[in-house]
C-alpha positions in Angstrom: 0.0 0.0 0.1 1.5 3.3 -1.0 0.6 6.4 1.1 0.6 9.8 -0.5 1.1 13.0 1.4 -2.6 13.7 1.8 -3.2 10.2 3.2 -0.2 10.6 5.8 -1.4 14.0 7.0 -5.1 12.5 7.4 -3.7 9.5 9.4 -1.1 11.2 11.6 -2.4 14.7 12.2 0.2 17.1 13.8 2.8 14.6 13.7 3.0 14.9 9.9 4.1 18.5 10.4 7.3 17.2 11.7 7.5 14.5 8.9 7.2 11.5 11.2 4.0 9.2 11.2 2.6 8.1 14.6 3.8 4.6 15.7 0.2 3.0 15.2 0.4 3.8 11.6 2.6 0.5 11.4 -0.4 -1.6 12.2 -2.5 -0.1 9.4 -0.1 -0.7 6.3 1.9 -3.1 4.6 5.4 -3.2 5.7 8.4 -4.1 3.4 11.1 -6.3 4.7 14.6 -6.2 3.9 17.8 -8.3 5.1 21.0 -6.4 5.7 24.2 -8.4 6.5 27.3 -6.8 8.0 30.0 -9.0 6.6 33.6 -9.2 5.6 34.0 -8.9 1.7 36.8 -8.5 -0.9 37.6 -6.3 -3.9 39.9 -6.8 -6.7 41.0 -3.2 -7.4 44.4 -3.9 -8.9 44.4 -6.7 -11.6 48.0 -7.6 -10.9 47.4 -7.9 -7.0 45.6 -9.7 -4.5 41.9 -8.9 -3.5 41.7 -6.2 -0.7 39.8 -7.3 2.4 37.1 -4.8 3.5 34.0 -4.8 5.3 30.4 -4.1 3.7 26.7 -4.7 3.6 25.0 -7.4 1.6 22.9 -4.8 -0.2 25.0 -2.5 -2.6 22.2 -0.1 -2.4 19.1 0.0 -0.3 16.2 1.2 -2.5 13.1 2.5 -0.6 9.7 4.1 -1.4 8.6 7.4 -0.1 6.1 6.9 2.8 6.3 3.1 2.6 7.3 1.5 6.1 9.9 -0.8 6.0 11.6 -3.4 8.5 15.3 -3.9 7.9 17.0 -6.7 9.8 20.6 -6.4 10.4 22.5 -9.5 10.8 26.0 -9.0 12.3 28.3 -11.5 10.5 31.4 -9.6 11.7 33.7 -10.4 14.8 32.9 -7.2 16.6 29.8 -5.3 17.6 28.1 -2.9 15.1 25.1 -0.9 14.3 23.6 1.0 11.4 22.8 4.8 11.4 20.5 6.0 8.8 22.4 9.2 7.7 20.1 12.1 6.6 16.8 10.2 7.2 14.4 11.6 9.8 13.7 8.4 11.8 12.5 7.5 15.2 15.1 8.1 17.7 15.3 4.5 18.8 16.1 3.5 15.2 19.0 6.2 14.8 21.6 3.6 15.4 24.0 5.3 17.6 25.4 2.8 20.3 25.6 4.1 23.7 22.9 6.9 22.9 20.0 5.5 21.1 20.6 1.6 21.1 22.9 -1.2 22.6 25.5 -2.4 20.1 24.4 -5.5 18.0 26.8 -8.2 19.0 28.5 -10.7 16.6 26.0 -13.3 15.6 23.1 -11.3 16.9 20.3 -9.2 14.8 18.4 -6.0 15.1 15.3 -4.8 13.3 15.3 -1.1 12.0 11.8 0.0 11.6 11.7 3.2 9.2 9.2 5.2 7.4 11.1 7.2 4.8 9.1 10.5 4.6 11.7 12.1 2.6 12.5 11.2 -0.9 16.2 11.6 -2.0 19.7 10.4 -1.5 21.0 9.2 1.9 23.2 6.5 3.2 23.6 3.9 5.8 26.7 3.4 7.9 28.1 1.8 11.1 27.8 4.2 14.1 29.9 1.9 16.5 33.7 2.3 16.5 32.8 4.5 13.5 36.3 5.6 12.9 37.4 1.9 12.2 34.3 0.5 10.7 33.7 3.2 8.4 37.2 3.2 7.1 36.7 -0.7 6.5 33.8 0.0 4.1 30.8 -0.6 6.5 28.3 1.7 4.5 25.9 1.5 1.6 23.8 4.2 -0.1 20.1 4.5 0.3 17.9 5.8 -2.4 14.4 6.8 -1.5 12.2 7.0 -4.6 9.7 9.8 -5.3 6.1 8.8 -6.1 6.7 9.8 -9.7 10.2 9.1 -11.3 12.0 12.4 -12.2 12.3 12.7 -15.9 15.8 11.5 -16.7 17.3 8.9 -19.1 19.3 7.3 -16.4 19.5 7.5 -12.5 22.9 6.4 -11.3 25.0 6.6 -8.2 28.5 7.9 -7.8 29.7 6.9 -4.3 33.2 8.1 -3.8 35.5 6.8 -0.9 39.3 7.3 -0.3 41.0 4.1 1.3 44.4 4.0 2.9 46.2 1.0 1.5 49.6 -0.4 2.5 52.3 -2.0 0.1 50.3 -5.2 0.7 47.3 -3.5 -1.0 45.4 -4.2 2.2 43.7 -1.8 4.4 46.2 -0.1 6.8 44.7 -0.9 10.0 47.7 0.2 12.1 46.8 3.8 11.1 43.4 3.7 12.7 44.9 4.8 16.0 47.0 7.6 14.7 46.3 10.4 17.2 48.6 12.6 15.2 46.3 12.4 12.1 43.2 12.8 14.4 44.6 16.1 15.6 45.1 17.4 12.0 42.7 16.9 9.1 41.9 13.3 9.9 43.0 10.0 8.4 43.5 10.3 4.6 43.4 7.7 2.2 45.6 7.0 -1.0 43.4 5.3 -3.2 40.0 6.5 -4.7 37.2 4.5 -5.5 33.7 5.3 -7.2 31.0 2.7 -6.4 33.7 0.7 -5.0 35.4 0.4 -8.3 38.9 1.6 -9.6 38.1 4.0 -12.3 34.6 2.9 -13.4 33.0 3.8 -16.6 29.4 5.0 -16.8 27.9 4.0 -20.2 25.6 6.8 -21.6 24.3 7.7 -24.8 25.1 11.2 -26.5 22.2 13.5 -25.9 21.0 11.7 -22.7 20.1 13.4 -19.4 21.5 11.7 -16.5 20.6 12.0 -12.6 23.8 11.4 -10.9 23.6 10.9 -7.0 27.2 11.9 -5.6 28.0 10.9 -2.2 31.4 11.4 -0.3 31.8 8.5 2.2 35.4 9.1 3.2 36.3 9.3 6.8 37.9 12.8 6.5 38.9 13.8 3.1 37.0 16.7 1.3 36.7 15.7 -2.4 36.3 18.2 -5.4 34.9 16.8 -8.4 35.1 18.4 -12.0 32.8 17.3 -14.7 34.3 18.9 -17.9 32.7 18.9 -21.3 29.0 18.2 -20.0 26.3 20.6 -18.5 25.8 19.9 -14.8 22.9 21.3 -12.6 22.4 20.9 -8.8 19.0 19.8 -7.9 19.3 18.5 -4.3 21.7 18.8 -1.4 21.6 16.0 1.3 18.5 14.5 0.0 16.5 17.6 0.1 15.4 19.4 -3.1 16.5 22.9 -4.1 13.8 25.2 -4.8 15.4 26.3 -8.0 18.2 24.1 -9.9 21.5 25.8 -9.9 24.2 25.6 -12.6 27.5 24.1 -11.3 30.4 26.5 -12.0 33.9 24.9 -11.4 34.3 22.0 -9.1 31.6 20.3 -6.7 33.0 20.3 -3.2 31.8 17.6 -0.9 32.9 17.2 2.8 32.5 13.8 4.2 28.7 12.7 4.3 27.6 15.3 2.2 25.5 14.2 -0.9 24.4 16.3 -4.1 21.8 15.2 -6.7 23.1 16.4 -10.3 21.4 16.5 -13.6 24.1 15.9 -16.2 23.3 16.5 -19.9 25.7 14.6 -22.4 26.3 16.7 -25.3 24.8 15.0 -28.5 28.0 15.6 -30.4 30.3 13.7 -28.1 31.9 10.3 -28.4 34.5 8.1 -26.7 35.3 8.8 -23.2 34.7 11.8 -21.2 36.7 12.3 -17.8 35.6 13.2 -14.4 38.3 14.4 -12.2 39.0 14.6 -8.5 40.9 17.8 -7.7 41.6 17.7 -3.9 45.3 17.1 -4.7 48.1 19.2 -6.3 47.3 17.3 -9.7 44.0 16.1 -11.0 43.1 12.5 -10.4 41.0 10.7 -12.9 38.2 9.3 -10.8 35.7 7.9 -13.5 34.9 8.2 -17.2 31.6 8.6 -19.1 31.7 5.9 -21.9 29.7 7.2 -24.8 28.3 4.1 -26.4 26.1 5.5 -29.2 24.0 8.6 -30.3 20.3 8.8 -30.8 18.2 11.5 -32.5 17.1 13.1 -29.5 15.2 16.4 -29.3 16.5 19.5 -27.5 16.4 18.7 -23.7 13.9 20.8 -21.7 14.8 23.2 -18.9 15.8 21.2 -15.7 12.8 21.1 -13.5 12.9 21.0 -9.7 12.3 18.0 -7.7 9.0 17.8 -5.7 9.5 19.0 -2.1 9.5 16.8 0.9 7.3 17.4 4.0 9.7 19.5 5.9 8.6 22.1 8.4 7.7 25.5 7.0 10.8 27.5 6.2 9.5 30.8 8.2 9.4 29.2 11.7 10.2 31.5 14.6 13.4 31.0 16.3 12.8 30.5 20.0 16.3 29.0 21.0 19.7 30.4 20.3 22.8 28.2 20.9 26.5 28.9 20.3 28.8 25.9 19.6 32.5 26.9 19.9 34.9 24.4 18.2 38.5 24.5 19.5 41.6 22.2 19.4 43.6 20.4 17.2 47.2 20.9 15.9 48.4 24.4 16.1 45.0 25.3 18.0 45.0 27.7 21.1 43.3 25.1 23.3 44.9 25.1 27.0 42.6 22.9 28.8 39.1 21.2 28.6 36.6 19.0 30.5 36.9 15.4 29.7 34.6 12.7 31.4 33.8 15.2 34.0 37.3 16.2 34.9 39.2 19.4 33.8 42.4 18.5 32.0 45.4 20.3 30.4 46.1 19.7 26.7 48.8 17.2 27.6 46.4 15.2 29.7 43.8 15.3 26.9 46.2 14.0 24.4 47.2 11.2 26.8 43.4 10.3 26.6 43.4 10.5 22.9 41.4 13.7 22.9 42.2 16.6 20.6 39.1 18.6 20.2 36.3 20.3 22.1 32.8 21.7 21.9 32.3 24.7 24.3 35.2 23.4 26.4 34.2 19.9 26.7 36.0 16.9 24.9 33.9 14.1 23.6 30.3 13.2 24.8 29.2 15.8 27.6 27.3 14.7 30.5 24.5 17.2 29.8 23.1 18.0 26.3 24.0 21.0 24.4 20.5 22.2 24.8 17.2 20.7 25.9 14.3 21.4 23.3 10.9 20.4 23.1 9.0 19.3 19.6 8.2 22.4 17.7 11.0 24.7 18.9 12.7 26.7 16.4 16.4 26.4 17.0 19.4 28.6 15.7 22.9 27.2 16.4 26.0 29.4 15.7 28.9 27.0 14.5 32.2 28.8 15.4 35.3 27.1 14.2 38.1 28.6 16.2 40.5 25.9 15.0 43.0 25.5 11.8 41.1 22.8 10.3 37.8 22.4 8.5 34.9 20.5 10.0 31.8 18.8 8.5 29.0 19.3 11.1 26.3 16.7 11.1 22.9 16.8 12.8 21.2 13.6 13.4 17.5 13.1 12.8 16.8 16.7 11.4 17.7 18.9 8.3 18.6 22.4 8.9 18.4 25.6 6.9 21.8 27.3 6.0 23.6 29.2 3.3 25.9 27.2 0.9 28.4 28.5 -1.4 26.8 27.8 -4.6 23.6 29.8 -4.1 22.4 32.8 -2.0 19.3 30.8 -1.0 18.9 29.1 2.5 18.7 25.5 1.7 17.9 22.3 3.7 20.8 20.0 4.6 22.1 17.8 7.2 25.8 18.3 6.8 27.6 21.5 6.6 31.3 22.4 6.0 32.7 25.1 8.3 36.1 26.5 7.3 39.0 27.3 9.7 38.2 30.5 11.3 34.7 30.6 9.8 31.2 30.9 11.6 28.2 29.4 10.1 24.4 29.5 11.3 22.1 26.7 11.0 18.3 26.9 11.7 15.9 24.0 12.3 12.7 22.9 13.9 13.0 20.4 16.8 11.1 17.3 15.7 11.0 13.8 17.3 11.6 13.2 20.9 15.0 11.7 21.9 18.8 12.5 22.2 20.0 13.4 18.7 23.8 13.5 17.9 25.6 16.6 16.7 29.2 15.9 15.6 32.0 16.6 13.1 31.8 14.0 10.2 35.6 14.0 9.8 35.2 10.9 12.0 38.5 11.2 13.5 37.6 14.5 14.8 34.5 13.0 16.2 36.3 10.1 18.2 38.9 12.5 19.6 36.5 15.1 20.9 33.9 16.8 18.5 30.7 15.3 19.4 27.7 16.4 21.5 23.8 15.9 21.5 20.5 17.8 21.7 17.8 16.4 24.0 14.3 16.8 22.6 11.7 16.1 25.3 8.0 16.0 25.3 
């Protein structure tokens, strides 16, 4: 049974304003069921070498339908505990997948059922949120595509999931570097091998004159990626799963912090043939990340103007701000941090480093004893993100989308992850939604594990 927006509002009343159906709706509709195994895997990335041992999920992509409830059973086939966080999806707090905050870890050989109703169509991803700095680096993630009721008018809908892996000379994951506190205190643990859709230099087969929807995700632990799409016309239509009110032409490179996603419309020129490159430009020299492989040409009429995606059931944009919060980021290499509180005790910088802590939010390293702010559903919240460090930080809020400015448009846009440059201040605004404890952290995951994490409490 498919539920349209009108049916959802009728069934859930005021809860639909916040984008979450009431729990009893589960008993009234058909529930899809999926199985997701967390398991060891292997990839042959270099033809003259051994396969690289990684971790992954049994679903290369999870495809869901907007408003259709789903029960996803995680089977943990690893030798350590894990969990699944549904990044960017506004789920019930008990389903958010943060061990120690919203659920207990799923032990080896055990299972856990995640019950979700994806109210927002768009591009999201699922990833481990237990020992995240290790498990994400090993590859424990998968993209999530929530389909709109009516397919968007393109010839192909493709994924572009980018990751950088740190491989040793044996072409295996460099696991010894997981505990590199020096990297934690700088930009984070950087890889040396780029994949797209877990492939080395993939080719996307297209026909000249086609229009492509390209869902671009940065799943790297810490690297900011910059992609260039020469010789094709590119329009941005969504950020972090949420449609832009008006499509925006991409000028120059597409910058993605870890965990950010963009939906693009790419028009392949009708007179092109052969291979067209896609470059990654975060290094000193351009790196060939993938190619468009033009396999033919059709007599295709002139493509129409790129249209916006249908909007998702988010709160009204003109909500009143009733709570203002400042979040000050300090620490890291070459920072000015002198002391901070860690696990309830004030410590010097040397003591913090001995405890593998390098960063703070409002003078507290790692998870605080009290929430950053206590809210109630419906509160309009403004958080001022102040980066008083020498390093960039990708700030991610769980369970919500927030309004903020972005470098490519003057419009406030909905997003769930935002890049804050060194010395920069950015302001995010959102409406508190579901009751629970919602994580707010830097998605340079090594920054999170070494201090940059807090939470908001939404209490009814």
